[in-house]
CHARMM-style PDB file with segment names, atoms N, HN, CA, C and O in Angstrom:
ATOM      1  N   MET     1      47.357 -39.948 -51.350  1.00  0.00      PROA
ATOM      2  CA  MET     1      48.435 -39.071 -51.650  1.00  0.00      PROA
ATOM      3  C   MET     1      49.617 -39.703 -52.327  1.00  0.00      PROA
ATOM      4  O   MET     1      50.355 -39.108 -53.112  1.00  0.00      PROA
ATOM      5  N   GLU     2      49.735 -40.947 -51.963  1.00  0.00      PROA
ATOM      6  HN  GLU     2      49.135 -41.431 -51.325  1.00  0.00      PROA
ATOM      7  CA  GLU     2      50.986 -41.711 -52.412  1.00  0.00      PROA
ATOM      8  C   GLU     2      51.068 -41.841 -53.991  1.00  0.00      PROA
ATOM      9  O   GLU     2      52.126 -41.713 -54.606  1.00  0.00      PROA
ATOM     10  N   LYS     3      49.781 -42.122 -54.613  1.00  0.00      PROA
ATOM     11  HN  LYS     3      48.922 -42.226 -54.113  1.00  0.00      PROA
ATOM     12  CA  LYS     3      49.747 -42.211 -56.066  1.00  0.00      PROA
ATOM     13  C   LYS     3      50.076 -40.853 -56.690  1.00  0.00      PROA
ATOM     14  O   LYS     3      50.809 -40.839 -57.679  1.00  0.00      PROA
ATOM     15  N   LEU     4      49.618 -39.769 -56.217  1.00  0.00      PROA
ATOM     16  HN  LEU     4      49.022 -39.780 -55.414  1.00  0.00      PROA
ATOM     17  CA  LEU     4      49.957 -38.381 -56.719  1.00  0.00      PROA
ATOM     18  C   LEU     4      51.416 -38.164 -56.610  1.00  0.00      PROA
ATOM     19  O   LEU     4      52.013 -37.648 -57.554  1.00  0.00      PROA
ATOM     20  N   ILE     5      52.064 -38.533 -55.487  1.00  0.00      PROA
ATOM     21  HN  ILE     5      51.579 -38.952 -54.720  1.00  0.00      PROA
ATOM     22  CA  ILE     5      53.526 -38.275 -55.271  1.00  0.00      PROA
ATOM     23  C   ILE     5      54.255 -39.132 -56.257  1.00  0.00      PROA
ATOM     24  O   ILE     5      55.251 -38.636 -56.785  1.00  0.00      PROA
ATOM     25  N   GLU     6      53.893 -40.369 -56.584  1.00  0.00      PROA
ATOM     26  HN  GLU     6      53.085 -40.772 -56.155  1.00  0.00      PROA
ATOM     27  CA  GLU     6      54.490 -41.216 -57.418  1.00  0.00      PROA
ATOM     28  C   GLU     6      54.469 -40.650 -58.827  1.00  0.00      PROA
ATOM     29  O   GLU     6      55.497 -40.707 -59.503  1.00  0.00      PROA
ATOM     30  N   LYS     7      53.375 -40.113 -59.303  1.00  0.00      PROA
ATOM     31  HN  LYS     7      52.541 -40.067 -58.754  1.00  0.00      PROA
ATOM     32  CA  LYS     7      53.301 -39.392 -60.559  1.00  0.00      PROA
ATOM     33  C   LYS     7      54.099 -38.177 -60.679  1.00  0.00      PROA
ATOM     34  O   LYS     7      54.563 -37.848 -61.770  1.00  0.00      PROA
ATOM     35  N   LEU     8      54.288 -37.481 -59.601  1.00  0.00      PROA
ATOM     36  HN  LEU     8      53.911 -37.749 -58.715  1.00  0.00      PROA
ATOM     37  CA  LEU     8      55.137 -36.242 -59.656  1.00  0.00      PROA
ATOM     38  C   LEU     8      56.666 -36.675 -59.601  1.00  0.00      PROA
ATOM     39  O   LEU     8      57.512 -36.044 -60.235  1.00  0.00      PROA
ATOM     40  N   GLU     9      56.965 -37.709 -58.867  1.00  0.00      PROA
ATOM     41  HN  GLU     9      56.277 -38.222 -58.353  1.00  0.00      PROA
ATOM     42  CA  GLU     9      58.343 -38.290 -59.007  1.00  0.00      PROA
ATOM     43  C   GLU     9      58.575 -38.591 -60.446  1.00  0.00      PROA
ATOM     44  O   GLU     9      59.582 -38.087 -60.944  1.00  0.00      PROA
ATOM     45  N   VAL    10      57.887 -39.256 -61.123  1.00  0.00      PROA
ATOM     46  HN  VAL    10      57.069 -39.665 -60.719  1.00  0.00      PROA
ATOM     47  CA  VAL    10      58.042 -39.625 -62.563  1.00  0.00      PROA
ATOM     48  C   VAL    10      58.213 -38.402 -63.439  1.00  0.00      PROA
ATOM     49  O   VAL    10      59.138 -38.373 -64.250  1.00  0.00      PROA
ATOM     50  N   ILE    11      57.365 -37.388 -63.317  1.00  0.00      PROA
ATOM     51  HN  ILE    11      56.613 -37.411 -62.658  1.00  0.00      PROA
ATOM     52  CA  ILE    11      57.366 -36.164 -64.041  1.00  0.00      PROA
ATOM     53  C   ILE    11      58.614 -35.359 -63.701  1.00  0.00      PROA
ATOM     54  O   ILE    11      59.245 -34.874 -64.640  1.00  0.00      PROA
ATOM     55  N   LEU    12      59.047 -35.163 -62.401  1.00  0.00      PROA
ATOM     56  HN  LEU    12      58.534 -35.557 -61.638  1.00  0.00      PROA
ATOM     57  CA  LEU    12      60.147 -34.502 -62.026  1.00  0.00      PROA
ATOM     58  C   LEU    12      61.526 -35.250 -62.137  1.00  0.00      PROA
ATOM     59  O   LEU    12      62.606 -34.686 -61.964  1.00  0.00      PROA
ATOM     60  N   GLU    13      61.376 -36.555 -62.437  1.00  0.00      PROA
ATOM     61  HN  GLU    13      60.498 -37.014 -62.577  1.00  0.00      PROA
ATOM     62  CA  GLU    13      62.543 -37.467 -62.585  1.00  0.00      PROA
ATOM     63  C   GLU    13      63.298 -37.474 -61.356  1.00  0.00      PROA
ATOM     64  O   GLU    13      64.496 -37.196 -61.388  1.00  0.00      PROA
ATOM     65  N   VAL    14      62.662 -37.790 -60.179  1.00  0.00      PROA
ATOM     66  HN  VAL    14      61.688 -38.016 -60.154  1.00  0.00      PROA
ATOM     67  CA  VAL    14      63.410 -37.884 -58.895  1.00  0.00      PROA
ATOM     68  C   VAL    14      62.791 -39.196 -58.281  1.00  0.00      PROA
ATOM     69  O   VAL    14      61.674 -39.594 -58.614  1.00  0.00      PROA
ATOM     70  N   GLN    15      63.564 -39.821 -57.393  1.00  0.00      PROA
ATOM     71  HN  GLN    15      64.471 -39.498 -57.123  1.00  0.00      PROA
ATOM     72  CA  GLN    15      63.173 -41.028 -56.829  1.00  0.00      PROA
ATOM     73  C   GLN    15      62.471 -40.759 -55.462  1.00  0.00      PROA
ATOM     74  O   GLN    15      61.513 -41.463 -55.146  1.00  0.00      PROA
ATOM     75  N   ASN    16      62.877 -39.845 -54.706  1.00  0.00      PROA
ATOM     76  HN  ASN    16      63.656 -39.273 -54.962  1.00  0.00      PROA
ATOM     77  CA  ASN    16      62.181 -39.382 -53.480  1.00  0.00      PROA
ATOM     78  C   ASN    16      61.834 -37.852 -53.519  1.00  0.00      PROA
ATOM     79  O   ASN    16      62.713 -37.001 -53.387  1.00  0.00      PROA
ATOM     80  N   ILE    17      60.553 -37.555 -53.700  1.00  0.00      PROA
ATOM     81  HN  ILE    17      59.839 -38.247 -53.807  1.00  0.00      PROA
ATOM     82  CA  ILE    17      60.325 -36.197 -53.845  1.00  0.00      PROA
ATOM     83  C   ILE    17      60.348 -35.522 -52.448  1.00  0.00      PROA
ATOM     84  O   ILE    17      59.902 -36.083 -51.448  1.00  0.00      PROA
ATOM     85  N   ASP    18      60.866 -34.352 -52.445  1.00  0.00      PROA
ATOM     86  HN  ASP    18      61.228 -33.896 -53.258  1.00  0.00      PROA
ATOM     87  CA  ASP    18      60.980 -33.528 -51.123  1.00  0.00      PROA
ATOM     88  C   ASP    18      59.782 -32.737 -51.216  1.00  0.00      PROA
ATOM     89  O   ASP    18      59.749 -31.886 -52.105  1.00  0.00      PROA
ATOM     90  N   LEU    19      58.668 -32.887 -50.354  1.00  0.00      PROA
ATOM     91  HN  LEU    19      58.695 -33.577 -49.631  1.00  0.00      PROA
ATOM     92  CA  LEU    19      57.511 -32.159 -50.389  1.00  0.00      PROA
ATOM     93  C   LEU    19      57.702 -30.735 -49.793  1.00  0.00      PROA
ATOM     94  O   LEU    19      56.750 -29.961 -49.888  1.00  0.00      PROA
ATOM     95  N   SER    20      58.714 -30.369 -49.259  1.00  0.00      PROA
ATOM     96  HN  SER    20      59.487 -30.999 -49.182  1.00  0.00      PROA
ATOM     97  CA  SER    20      59.022 -29.068 -48.762  1.00  0.00      PROA
ATOM     98  C   SER    20      59.607 -28.139 -49.707  1.00  0.00      PROA
ATOM     99  O   SER    20      59.808 -26.963 -49.403  1.00  0.00      PROA
ATOM    100  N   LYS    21      59.898 -28.639 -50.880  1.00  0.00      PROA
ATOM    101  HN  LYS    21      59.735 -29.594 -51.127  1.00  0.00      PROA
ATOM    102  CA  LYS    21      60.489 -27.821 -51.944  1.00  0.00      PROA
ATOM    103  C   LYS    21      59.406 -27.203 -52.864  1.00  0.00      PROA
ATOM    104  O   LYS    21      58.279 -27.682 -52.988  1.00  0.00      PROA
ATOM    105  N   LYS    22      59.863 -26.070 -53.512  1.00  0.00      PROA
ATOM    106  HN  LYS    22      60.779 -25.681 -53.412  1.00  0.00      PROA
ATOM    107  CA  LYS    22      58.997 -25.522 -54.537  1.00  0.00      PROA
ATOM    108  C   LYS    22      59.258 -26.213 -55.874  1.00  0.00      PROA
ATOM    109  O   LYS    22      60.305 -26.849 -55.998  1.00  0.00      PROA
ATOM    110  N   PHE    23      58.440 -26.142 -56.826  1.00  0.00      PROA
ATOM    111  HN  PHE    23      57.589 -25.625 -56.725  1.00  0.00      PROA
ATOM    112  CA  PHE    23      58.595 -26.736 -58.060  1.00  0.00      PROA
ATOM    113  C   PHE    23      59.806 -26.258 -58.754  1.00  0.00      PROA
ATOM    114  O   PHE    23      60.461 -27.054 -59.427  1.00  0.00      PROA
ATOM    115  N   GLU    24      60.162 -25.002 -58.645  1.00  0.00      PROA
ATOM    116  HN  GLU    24      59.630 -24.355 -58.098  1.00  0.00      PROA
ATOM    117  CA  GLU    24      61.213 -24.381 -59.377  1.00  0.00      PROA
ATOM    118  C   GLU    24      62.596 -24.778 -58.906  1.00  0.00      PROA
ATOM    119  O   GLU    24      63.608 -24.527 -59.559  1.00  0.00      PROA
ATOM    120  N   GLU    25      62.593 -25.489 -57.596  1.00  0.00      PROA
ATOM    121  HN  GLU    25      61.771 -25.693 -57.065  1.00  0.00      PROA
ATOM    122  CA  GLU    25      63.821 -25.933 -57.143  1.00  0.00      PROA
ATOM    123  C   GLU    25      64.295 -27.287 -57.581  1.00  0.00      PROA
ATOM    124  O   GLU    25      65.391 -27.766 -57.290  1.00  0.00      PROA
ATOM    125  N   PHE    26      63.376 -27.854 -58.302  1.00  0.00      PROA
ATOM    126  HN  PHE    26      62.486 -27.465 -58.539  1.00  0.00      PROA
ATOM    127  CA  PHE    26      63.791 -29.254 -58.842  1.00  0.00      PROA
ATOM    128  C   PHE    26      64.656 -29.054 -60.090  1.00  0.00      PROA
ATOM    129  O   PHE    26      64.369 -28.167 -60.895  1.00  0.00      PROA
ATOM    130  N   GLU    27      65.759 -29.900 -60.275  1.00  0.00      PROA
ATOM    131  HN  GLU    27      65.992 -30.620 -59.622  1.00  0.00      PROA
ATOM    132  CA  GLU    27      66.586 -29.695 -61.350  1.00  0.00      PROA
ATOM    133  C   GLU    27      65.905 -29.813 -62.739  1.00  0.00      PROA
ATOM    134  O   GLU    27      66.268 -29.114 -63.685  1.00  0.00      PROA
ATOM    135  N   GLU    28      64.945 -30.687 -62.823  1.00  0.00      PROA
ATOM    136  HN  GLU    28      64.651 -31.256 -62.054  1.00  0.00      PROA
ATOM    137  CA  GLU    28      64.262 -30.984 -63.951  1.00  0.00      PROA
ATOM    138  C   GLU    28      63.110 -30.016 -64.337  1.00  0.00      PROA
ATOM    139  O   GLU    28      62.453 -30.173 -65.366  1.00  0.00      PROA
ATOM    140  N   TRP    29      62.906 -29.026 -63.472  1.00  0.00      PROA
ATOM    141  HN  TRP    29      63.440 -28.898 -62.636  1.00  0.00      PROA
ATOM    142  CA  TRP    29      61.716 -28.150 -63.648  1.00  0.00      PROA
ATOM    143  C   TRP    29      61.986 -27.210 -64.957  1.00  0.00      PROA
ATOM    144  O   TRP    29      63.015 -26.548 -65.086  1.00  0.00      PROA
ATOM    145  N   ASP    30      60.957 -27.239 -65.880  1.00  0.00      PROA
ATOM    146  HN  ASP    30      60.120 -27.777 -65.775  1.00  0.00      PROA
ATOM    147  CA  ASP    30      61.037 -26.402 -66.999  1.00  0.00      PROA
ATOM    148  C   ASP    30      59.540 -26.307 -67.504  1.00  0.00      PROA
ATOM    149  O   ASP    30      58.630 -26.843 -66.871  1.00  0.00      PROA
ATOM    150  N   SER    31      59.328 -25.598 -68.675  1.00  0.00      PROA
ATOM    151  HN  SER    31      60.067 -25.162 -69.189  1.00  0.00      PROA
ATOM    152  CA  SER    31      57.984 -25.435 -69.124  1.00  0.00      PROA
ATOM    153  C   SER    31      57.342 -26.727 -69.523  1.00  0.00      PROA
ATOM    154  O   SER    31      56.120 -26.855 -69.435  1.00  0.00      PROA
ATOM    155  N   LEU    32      58.099 -27.672 -69.950  1.00  0.00      PROA
ATOM    156  HN  LEU    32      59.091 -27.568 -70.021  1.00  0.00      PROA
ATOM    157  CA  LEU    32      57.593 -28.998 -70.336  1.00  0.00      PROA
ATOM    158  C   LEU    32      57.081 -29.811 -69.139  1.00  0.00      PROA
ATOM    159  O   LEU    32      56.049 -30.483 -69.145  1.00  0.00      PROA
ATOM    160  N   THR    33      57.909 -29.671 -68.140  1.00  0.00      PROA
ATOM    161  HN  THR    33      58.747 -29.125 -68.135  1.00  0.00      PROA
ATOM    162  CA  THR    33      57.578 -30.386 -66.774  1.00  0.00      PROA
ATOM    163  C   THR    33      56.232 -29.803 -66.322  1.00  0.00      PROA
ATOM    164  O   THR    33      55.328 -30.535 -65.919  1.00  0.00      PROA
ATOM    165  N   SER    34      56.121 -28.466 -66.398  1.00  0.00      PROA
ATOM    166  HN  SER    34      56.856 -27.872 -66.725  1.00  0.00      PROA
ATOM    167  CA  SER    34      54.926 -27.838 -65.978  1.00  0.00      PROA
ATOM    168  C   SER    34      53.730 -28.226 -66.787  1.00  0.00      PROA
ATOM    169  O   SER    34      52.646 -28.398 -66.229  1.00  0.00      PROA
ATOM    170  N   LEU    35      53.872 -28.365 -68.029  1.00  0.00      PROA
ATOM    171  HN  LEU    35      54.753 -28.225 -68.482  1.00  0.00      PROA
ATOM    172  CA  LEU    35      52.842 -28.809 -68.917  1.00  0.00      PROA
ATOM    173  C   LEU    35      52.442 -30.227 -68.551  1.00  0.00      PROA
ATOM    174  O   LEU    35      51.245 -30.516 -68.539  1.00  0.00      PROA
ATOM    175  N   SER    36      53.361 -31.122 -68.253  1.00  0.00      PROA
ATOM    176  HN  SER    36      54.333 -30.887 -68.263  1.00  0.00      PROA
ATOM    177  CA  SER    36      53.091 -32.472 -67.923  1.00  0.00      PROA
ATOM    178  C   SER    36      52.282 -32.566 -66.615  1.00  0.00      PROA
ATOM    179  O   SER    36      51.402 -33.421 -66.512  1.00  0.00      PROA
ATOM    180  N   ILE    37      52.560 -31.698 -65.602  1.00  0.00      PROA
ATOM    181  HN  ILE    37      53.275 -31.004 -65.686  1.00  0.00      PROA
ATOM    182  CA  ILE    37      51.786 -31.705 -64.384  1.00  0.00      PROA
ATOM    183  C   ILE    37      50.329 -31.176 -64.684  1.00  0.00      PROA
ATOM    184  O   ILE    37      49.326 -31.723 -64.224  1.00  0.00      PROA
ATOM    185  N   ILE    38      50.304 -30.148 -65.436  1.00  0.00      PROA
ATOM    186  HN  ILE    38      51.118 -29.704 -65.810  1.00  0.00      PROA
ATOM    187  CA  ILE    38      49.007 -29.651 -65.857  1.00  0.00      PROA
ATOM    188  C   ILE    38      48.177 -30.737 -66.499  1.00  0.00      PROA
ATOM    189  O   ILE    38      47.033 -30.969 -66.108  1.00  0.00      PROA
ATOM    190  N   ALA    39      48.758 -31.413 -67.498  1.00  0.00      PROA
ATOM    191  HN  ALA    39      49.687 -31.225 -67.816  1.00  0.00      PROA
ATOM    192  CA  ALA    39      48.021 -32.447 -68.180  1.00  0.00      PROA
ATOM    193  C   ALA    39      47.541 -33.574 -67.324  1.00  0.00      PROA
ATOM    194  O   ALA    39      46.434 -34.086 -67.487  1.00  0.00      PROA
ATOM    195  N   MET    40      48.443 -33.973 -66.356  1.00  0.00      PROA
ATOM    196  HN  MET    40      49.343 -33.557 -66.224  1.00  0.00      PROA
ATOM    197  CA  MET    40      48.282 -35.045 -65.356  1.00  0.00      PROA
ATOM    198  C   MET    40      47.069 -34.617 -64.421  1.00  0.00      PROA
ATOM    199  O   MET    40      46.213 -35.443 -64.104  1.00  0.00      PROA
ATOM    200  N   LEU    41      47.031 -33.386 -64.020  1.00  0.00      PROA
ATOM    201  HN  LEU    41      47.727 -32.715 -64.278  1.00  0.00      PROA
ATOM    202  CA  LEU    41      45.854 -32.932 -63.239  1.00  0.00      PROA
ATOM    203  C   LEU    41      44.696 -33.019 -64.005  1.00  0.00      PROA
ATOM    204  O   LEU    41      43.746 -33.569 -63.448  1.00  0.00      PROA
ATOM    205  N   ASP    42      44.516 -32.574 -65.263  1.00  0.00      PROA
ATOM    206  HN  ASP    42      45.287 -32.128 -65.715  1.00  0.00      PROA
ATOM    207  CA  ASP    42      43.467 -32.566 -65.980  1.00  0.00      PROA
ATOM    208  C   ASP    42      42.791 -34.020 -66.326  1.00  0.00      PROA
ATOM    209  O   ASP    42      41.577 -34.223 -66.284  1.00  0.00      PROA
ATOM    210  N   SER    43      43.723 -34.942 -66.655  1.00  0.00      PROA
ATOM    211  HN  SER    43      44.708 -34.778 -66.690  1.00  0.00      PROA
ATOM    212  CA  SER    43      43.335 -36.191 -67.033  1.00  0.00      PROA
ATOM    213  C   SER    43      43.008 -37.173 -65.860  1.00  0.00      PROA
ATOM    214  O   SER    43      42.103 -38.007 -65.888  1.00  0.00      PROA
ATOM    215  N   ASP    44      43.902 -36.948 -64.790  1.00  0.00      PROA
ATOM    216  HN  ASP    44      44.637 -36.271 -64.767  1.00  0.00      PROA
ATOM    217  CA  ASP    44      43.686 -37.976 -63.602  1.00  0.00      PROA
ATOM    218  C   ASP    44      42.869 -37.454 -62.515  1.00  0.00      PROA
ATOM    219  O   ASP    44      42.280 -38.280 -61.818  1.00  0.00      PROA
ATOM    220  N   TYR    45      42.725 -36.075 -62.230  1.00  0.00      PROA
ATOM    221  HN  TYR    45      43.203 -35.403 -62.797  1.00  0.00      PROA
ATOM    222  CA  TYR    45      42.103 -35.490 -61.257  1.00  0.00      PROA
ATOM    223  C   TYR    45      40.963 -34.529 -61.505  1.00  0.00      PROA
ATOM    224  O   TYR    45      40.260 -34.051 -60.614  1.00  0.00      PROA
ATOM    225  N   LYS    46      40.839 -34.277 -62.881  1.00  0.00      PROA
ATOM    226  HN  LYS    46      41.409 -34.666 -63.605  1.00  0.00      PROA
ATOM    227  CA  LYS    46      39.720 -33.287 -63.458  1.00  0.00      PROA
ATOM    228  C   LYS    46      39.890 -31.934 -62.904  1.00  0.00      PROA
ATOM    229  O   LYS    46      38.918 -31.244 -62.599  1.00  0.00      PROA
ATOM    230  N   LEU    47      41.110 -31.543 -62.770  1.00  0.00      PROA
ATOM    231  HN  LEU    47      41.900 -32.104 -63.018  1.00  0.00      PROA
ATOM    232  CA  LEU    47      41.375 -30.140 -62.162  1.00  0.00      PROA
ATOM    233  C   LEU    47      42.201 -29.367 -63.343  1.00  0.00      PROA
ATOM    234  O   LEU    47      43.003 -29.921 -64.095  1.00  0.00      PROA
ATOM    235  N   THR    48      41.884 -28.111 -63.360  1.00  0.00      PROA
ATOM    236  HN  THR    48      41.233 -27.661 -62.749  1.00  0.00      PROA
ATOM    237  CA  THR    48      42.629 -27.247 -64.379  1.00  0.00      PROA
ATOM    238  C   THR    48      43.366 -26.242 -63.630  1.00  0.00      PROA
ATOM    239  O   THR    48      42.888 -25.687 -62.640  1.00  0.00      PROA
ATOM    240  N   THR    49      44.541 -26.000 -64.098  1.00  0.00      PROA
ATOM    241  HN  THR    49      44.929 -26.451 -64.902  1.00  0.00      PROA
ATOM    242  CA  THR    49      45.490 -25.023 -63.421  1.00  0.00      PROA
ATOM    243  C   THR    49      46.393 -24.486 -64.566  1.00  0.00      PROA
ATOM    244  O   THR    49      46.252 -24.930 -65.706  1.00  0.00      PROA
ATOM    245  N   ASN    50      47.274 -23.579 -64.289  1.00  0.00      PROA
ATOM    246  HN  ASN    50      47.388 -23.218 -63.364  1.00  0.00      PROA
ATOM    247  CA  ASN    50      48.186 -23.203 -65.234  1.00  0.00      PROA
ATOM    248  C   ASN    50      49.651 -22.958 -64.553  1.00  0.00      PROA
ATOM    249  O   ASN    50      49.776 -23.014 -63.330  1.00  0.00      PROA
ATOM    250  N   HSD    51      50.647 -22.710 -65.337  1.00  0.00      PROA
ATOM    251  HN  HSD    51      50.546 -22.664 -66.331  1.00  0.00      PROA
ATOM    252  CA  HSD    51      52.025 -22.680 -64.829  1.00  0.00      PROA
ATOM    253  C   HSD    51      52.134 -21.546 -63.599  1.00  0.00      PROA
ATOM    254  O   HSD    51      52.847 -21.753 -62.617  1.00  0.00      PROA
ATOM    255  N   LYS    52      51.455 -20.495 -63.743  1.00  0.00      PROA
ATOM    256  HN  LYS    52      50.876 -20.327 -64.540  1.00  0.00      PROA
ATOM    257  CA  LYS    52      51.578 -19.411 -62.676  1.00  0.00      PROA
ATOM    258  C   LYS    52      51.048 -20.022 -61.409  1.00  0.00      PROA
ATOM    259  O   LYS    52      51.687 -19.881 -60.367  1.00  0.00      PROA
ATOM    260  N   GLN    53      49.852 -20.733 -61.439  1.00  0.00      PROA
ATOM    261  HN  GLN    53      49.333 -20.848 -62.286  1.00  0.00      PROA
ATOM    262  CA  GLN    53      49.246 -21.261 -60.222  1.00  0.00      PROA
ATOM    263  C   GLN    53      50.192 -22.340 -59.677  1.00  0.00      PROA
ATOM    264  O   GLN    53      50.309 -22.451 -58.456  1.00  0.00      PROA
ATOM    265  N   LEU    54      50.830 -23.091 -60.454  1.00  0.00      PROA
ATOM    266  HN  LEU    54      50.735 -23.001 -61.445  1.00  0.00      PROA
ATOM    267  CA  LEU    54      51.758 -24.101 -59.961  1.00  0.00      PROA
ATOM    268  C   LEU    54      52.850 -23.586 -59.231  1.00  0.00      PROA
ATOM    269  O   LEU    54      53.225 -24.117 -58.186  1.00  0.00      PROA
ATOM    270  N   THR    55      53.429 -22.497 -59.759  1.00  0.00      PROA
ATOM    271  HN  THR    55      53.124 -22.065 -60.608  1.00  0.00      PROA
ATOM    272  CA  THR    55      54.617 -21.907 -59.083  1.00  0.00      PROA
ATOM    273  C   THR    55      54.138 -21.088 -57.907  1.00  0.00      PROA
ATOM    274  O   THR    55      55.025 -20.737 -57.129  1.00  0.00      PROA
ATOM    275  N   ASP    56      52.940 -20.730 -57.641  1.00  0.00      PROA
ATOM    276  HN  ASP    56      52.220 -21.015 -58.273  1.00  0.00      PROA
ATOM    277  CA  ASP    56      52.470 -19.961 -56.484  1.00  0.00      PROA
ATOM    278  C   ASP    56      52.314 -20.743 -55.337  1.00  0.00      PROA
ATOM    279  O   ASP    56      52.159 -20.186 -54.251  1.00  0.00      PROA
ATOM    280  N   PHE    57      52.336 -22.074 -55.441  1.00  0.00      PROA
ATOM    281  HN  PHE    57      52.462 -22.527 -56.323  1.00  0.00      PROA
ATOM    282  CA  PHE    57      52.188 -22.939 -54.212  1.00  0.00      PROA
ATOM    283  C   PHE    57      53.527 -22.841 -53.458  1.00  0.00      PROA
ATOM    284  O   PHE    57      54.618 -22.909 -54.024  1.00  0.00      PROA
ATOM    285  N   LEU    58      53.353 -22.673 -52.112  1.00  0.00      PROA
ATOM    286  HN  LEU    58      52.467 -22.618 -51.652  1.00  0.00      PROA
ATOM    287  CA  LEU    58      54.653 -22.575 -51.197  1.00  0.00      PROA
ATOM    288  C   LEU    58      55.580 -23.772 -51.372  1.00  0.00      PROA
ATOM    289  O   LEU    58      56.801 -23.653 -51.480  1.00  0.00      PROA
ATOM    290  N   THR    59      54.911 -24.960 -51.395  1.00  0.00      PROA
ATOM    291  HN  THR    59      53.919 -25.056 -51.307  1.00  0.00      PROA
ATOM    292  CA  THR    59      55.672 -26.220 -51.412  1.00  0.00      PROA
ATOM    293  C   THR    59      54.968 -27.179 -52.325  1.00  0.00      PROA
ATOM    294  O   THR    59      53.814 -26.936 -52.676  1.00  0.00      PROA
ATOM    295  N   VAL    60      55.607 -28.272 -52.738  1.00  0.00      PROA
ATOM    296  HN  VAL    60      56.545 -28.469 -52.453  1.00  0.00      PROA
ATOM    297  CA  VAL    60      54.896 -29.378 -53.431  1.00  0.00      PROA
ATOM    298  C   VAL    60      53.993 -30.016 -52.434  1.00  0.00      PROA
ATOM    299  O   VAL    60      52.977 -30.533 -52.899  1.00  0.00      PROA
ATOM    300  N   GLY    61      54.165 -30.069 -51.251  1.00  0.00      PROA
ATOM    301  HN  GLY    61      54.990 -29.649 -50.874  1.00  0.00      PROA
ATOM    302  CA  GLY    61      53.254 -30.645 -50.321  1.00  0.00      PROA
ATOM    303  C   GLY    61      51.945 -29.896 -50.226  1.00  0.00      PROA
ATOM    304  O   GLY    61      50.867 -30.485 -50.150  1.00  0.00      PROA
ATOM    305  N   ASP    62      52.074 -28.511 -50.234  1.00  0.00      PROA
ATOM    306  HN  ASP    62      52.950 -28.032 -50.296  1.00  0.00      PROA
ATOM    307  CA  ASP    62      50.840 -27.713 -50.397  1.00  0.00      PROA
ATOM    308  C   ASP    62      50.101 -27.970 -51.606  1.00  0.00      PROA
ATOM    309  O   ASP    62      48.871 -27.966 -51.568  1.00  0.00      PROA
ATOM    310  N   PHE    63      50.754 -28.204 -52.722  1.00  0.00      PROA
ATOM    311  HN  PHE    63      51.754 -28.208 -52.753  1.00  0.00      PROA
ATOM    312  CA  PHE    63      50.079 -28.497 -53.939  1.00  0.00      PROA
ATOM    313  C   PHE    63      49.516 -29.848 -53.864  1.00  0.00      PROA
ATOM    314  O   PHE    63      48.430 -29.994 -54.425  1.00  0.00      PROA
ATOM    315  N   CYS    64      50.048 -30.891 -53.269  1.00  0.00      PROA
ATOM    316  HN  CYS    64      50.930 -30.773 -52.813  1.00  0.00      PROA
ATOM    317  CA  CYS    64      49.401 -32.160 -53.219  1.00  0.00      PROA
ATOM    318  C   CYS    64      48.203 -32.106 -52.325  1.00  0.00      PROA
ATOM    319  O   CYS    64      47.214 -32.772 -52.631  1.00  0.00      PROA
ATOM    320  N   SER    65      48.209 -31.315 -51.166  1.00  0.00      PROA
ATOM    321  HN  SER    65      49.013 -30.774 -50.917  1.00  0.00      PROA
ATOM    322  CA  SER    65      47.055 -31.240 -50.426  1.00  0.00      PROA
ATOM    323  C   SER    65      45.931 -30.489 -51.094  1.00  0.00      PROA
ATOM    324  O   SER    65      44.763 -30.828 -50.904  1.00  0.00      PROA
ATOM    325  N   PHE    66      46.260 -29.470 -51.877  1.00  0.00      PROA
ATOM    326  HN  PHE    66      47.209 -29.195 -52.031  1.00  0.00      PROA
ATOM    327  CA  PHE    66      45.204 -28.719 -52.679  1.00  0.00      PROA
ATOM    328  C   PHE    66      44.593 -29.832 -53.677  1.00  0.00      PROA
ATOM    329  O   PHE    66      43.373 -29.995 -53.711  1.00  0.00      PROA
ATOM    330  N   VAL    67      45.414 -30.556 -54.445  1.00  0.00      PROA
ATOM    331  HN  VAL    67      46.405 -30.424 -54.418  1.00  0.00      PROA
ATOM    332  CA  VAL    67      44.824 -31.601 -55.330  1.00  0.00      PROA
ATOM    333  C   VAL    67      43.849 -32.491 -54.634  1.00  0.00      PROA
ATOM    334  O   VAL    67      42.684 -32.611 -55.015  1.00  0.00      PROA
ATOM    335  N   LEU    68      44.358 -33.118 -53.593  1.00  0.00      PROA
ATOM    336  HN  LEU    68      45.304 -33.021 -53.283  1.00  0.00      PROA
ATOM    337  CA  LEU    68      43.561 -34.072 -52.964  1.00  0.00      PROA
ATOM    338  C   LEU    68      42.241 -33.444 -52.340  1.00  0.00      PROA
ATOM    339  O   LEU    68      41.187 -34.080 -52.351  1.00  0.00      PROA
ATOM    340  N   GLN    69      42.329 -32.343 -51.869  1.00  0.00      PROA
ATOM    341  HN  GLN    69      43.185 -31.826 -51.861  1.00  0.00      PROA
ATOM    342  CA  GLN    69      41.028 -31.642 -51.302  1.00  0.00      PROA
ATOM    343  C   GLN    69      40.162 -31.229 -52.446  1.00  0.00      PROA
ATOM    344  O   GLN    69      38.976 -31.045 -52.170  1.00  0.00      PROA
ATOM    345  N   ASN    70      40.533 -31.055 -53.647  1.00  0.00      PROA
ATOM    346  HN  ASN    70      41.496 -31.204 -53.871  1.00  0.00      PROA
ATOM    347  CA  ASN    70      39.704 -30.507 -54.748  1.00  0.00      PROA
ATOM    348  C   ASN    70      39.470 -31.498 -55.752  1.00  0.00      PROA
ATOM    349  O   ASN    70      38.767 -31.165 -56.706  1.00  0.00      PROA
ATOM    350  N   GLU    71      39.984 -32.782 -55.702  1.00  0.00      PROA
ATOM    351  HN  GLU    71      40.556 -33.052 -54.927  1.00  0.00      PROA
ATOM    352  CA  GLU    71      39.797 -33.621 -56.885  1.00  0.00      PROA
ATOM    353  C   GLU    71      38.294 -34.067 -57.028  1.00  0.00      PROA
ATOM    354  O   GLU    71      37.568 -34.185 -56.040  1.00  0.00      PROA
ATOM    355  N   ASN    72      37.902 -34.288 -58.210  1.00  0.00      PROA
ATOM    356  HN  ASN    72      38.491 -34.193 -59.012  1.00  0.00      PROA
ATOM    357  CA  ASN    72      36.460 -34.822 -58.494  1.00  0.00      PROA
ATOM    358  C   ASN    72      36.324 -36.230 -58.558  1.00  0.00      PROA
ATOM    359  OT1 ASN    72      35.223 -36.734 -58.778  1.00  0.00      PROA
TER     360      ASN     72
END
């Protein structure tokens, strides 16, 4: 999970990600950030998603758990 969190910290431009937050609560959250996460999921974890699905997660921690449980 540490590697995924590090990637999210870079994309969201934060040093310590708060896993209890929703994506929309991050200052840098916008459509380009969403696309960056979607691209990272596809290239690094072979998962496909969309902006709506990203924002449907209750927390970033829930998102991370989902990714790790479903990675190929």
